[in-house]
N, C-alpha and C positions, 0 to 999 in steps of 0.2 A: 609664411605668417601672414595672418591677416594683423591688420590695425582698428581698432573702433576709436581711438586716438593718436594725435599725430607726435610722437616724442619729439625733443628737441631736436635729438640726431636726424630725425626723419626730415623736420624741418628746415634746418641745415644744407641737407641735402638738395630738397626741393628749392629752397632761396639759390644754391649755387648752379642749380641746373638752371633756371631760369634765368640768372645774371650769366651764363655762358650763352643762352639762347639769344638773348640781346643784344649783346656783343659781335655774335656773329651776323644777325640782321644788320645792325646797321654797321659792319663792314662789307656784308654782300649787296649792299644798295648806296655802298659810297658814300658814306656820310663820316666825315672827319668829328674827332671827339669834340672840338671845337664848336662845330655847327652844331653841333647835338645839342652840346649843351646850353647854345644859346638859345635855340629853337625851343628845348624844350624851359628855359630862364632856371636853370639850376648852374651850379660852379662845375666846373669841370672834376674837381676833386668828388663830388656828389653823382657827378655820371660813373667814377670809380667805382664808388660805392657799389651803385647801382648792378653794375655789368661784373661785380666781385660779388652780390648773392648778399651783402650786408644787408642786416636785419633794420640798422638805424636808419634809414631813409623811410620817409613815411608812403605808404601806399598810395597816395596824390603821386610823389615823383614817380615811382614804378610805372603808374597810368599814365602817365603825361610821356614817358622814354615811349611806353607801349604804341600809343594813340600815333605818337611818331613814325613809328615802323607799323602801324598799320594794324596790328593786333589788339588795339582796345576793345575791341567787340568781345576776345575772350574771358576779359574780366569782367566786361557788361554782361555777360551770357551768366556768369558767376551770380551776381548782382542781384539779376532779374528772377522772376518763379519757375522760367521753362522748367529747371529740373528739380520743382516741388511736387507733393502729392499731388493729383488730379481732385480737383471740386467733388464734393460726395454726391452731386446729383448729378454728373459730367456722364457722355459717355463711354470716355477711358475709365470712371471709376467704373460703370457698370458691366466691363468689358471680363469675359470670363479667361480671356489669356492669363498665361503666367508671368508676373508681372517682373518686369528686365530688371538687372542689379545691374548698376552702375561701378565696377569696377578697375582700379588703375594700378597696376604692381610697379613699385619702385625699388631701384636696386642701384647701386654704387659701382662704376666700372674700378675696379684694383688696376688696369693696366698705368703705367707712370705713376706707382704708389699715390694716386687718387684717394683710394679709401684709406691707405695708413694716414696721409696729410690730412684728409675729413677728422678721423679720428684724435689725433692730435690738434687741430684748431676746436674740437668739442670739448676735450680735457685741457686746453687753457681758457676758455670761453668761461668754463665752471671754475676754473682755478681763479681768474677774475673776478668773477661773481664773487665769490668766498672773501679775496684778499680785498674789495672794497668794503666787506662788511665787519672785517676783523684786520687792523691794526697789525696785530702781532702776529697772524699770518704771512705779511709781509717780511716782519724783520725775521721770521724762521727763513723763510726763501732767501733774503741776505746773507744771514748765518751761512746757509748751503753754498753761497755763489763764494764768500770769502774762503771758505773748507774749499771748495773744487779748486780755485785758483792757486791756492797754498800747496795743495797735492796732485792735483790731477795733472792731464793731457796738456802741453801748454800749446800744441796746435788748436785748443777751443778757446784757449787765452782771451782772445778779444770779443769774443761774442759772451763770455762771462762778464767779462769788463762792461760793454753793451749791456748786460741783464742789470749789474750793479746800479747803471743808471737809469735804464727802464724803472726799476723797483722804487729808486727813493725819488722819483718824478712822478711814479703812476703812468708813465706812458705808455699804456696797454695795447693801443692800438699800433703801435711799431710791430708787436707779436703776433697780432691777430689779422694782420694780409694773405693775400693770398700770392704773394711777390716771394721769389727766390731767397731774399734775403730774410725776410720772416718768417721761409719755412725753416730756414737754418738757424734761425733763433730758437724756432719751437722745439730743433733735435738739442739743441745745447740746453734747455729750458730746465732751470732751479725750480721755478713755479709751480708745476706741475708737482714737485715733492711735496705741498701741501693738503694734495688732495686726499680726504680720508680713502682708505680700502673699501669701504664699500660703494662711493660714488665711482670710484674708478674702475669698480666691475660692475656696477650700470651702465656707464658709457661705453665699454665694450662689449658688451651684453648687446648694446643699441645698434652698434658698428657692425657686430655680428650676425645678427637679424638682418641688417640693410643687407651687409654682402649677399645673404641666401634670397631677398627678396622680399619687400612685403605690399601684402594687398591692402590698398585701403579704398573706402567704397561703403554706397550704402548695406543696409543688413536686407538678407534673403525677405521678400515680402512687402517690402516698400514700395509702392507703384512711383511712377515716375510719368504720371499723364502718358501711359501708354506707349512709351516710348524706348527703344532699345539704345541707349548712350554707353554700351561698353567698351572702353578703350583698353587695346592690349598693354 
């Protein structure tokens, strides 16, 4: 599938991949979290958010971490005009060669339930957005949690009680992390029950597209300074 715009689920996947890459590079270079946070001038919690692919840290924070790890030039390339169309009076623009197309194929690994957890994360991020905008939806989720506690499987009771505290305090980040506990919370979540069916279907469709692979890049016929930048 080709995409002219990046969907929220694709955006999340790209950030997750970036965070994973930064964490691998840090470990490969033997840099601990305390040292990395100090060198970047950020808190360790912020570093953890970056390595989790959290969209909350600023692009400047990501850039500082990338620079320390030696890959800041990649963002500099994106910020420059290397990939822009050639000037009208340049030799590249007058070339009769077919213009190359920059394309990147993105897909999510379904091993170890990663795609399933990405789907769960996307559903919860959308549910949190709706809950923040409409307090009545929080009350609806709280009613669901109380009903489950009264009639549901006792093995999930601890998680449902924690959800009651999360809903009461608006402590959404507890359920939006990449820790094992956050995953467990999402698996026993009353929050996603507030999602309209159309929203749920849209997110599931985006996840299905990502599983099959999404191609993003320039449109055919867009010249890129006469250089082929295609990435598999």
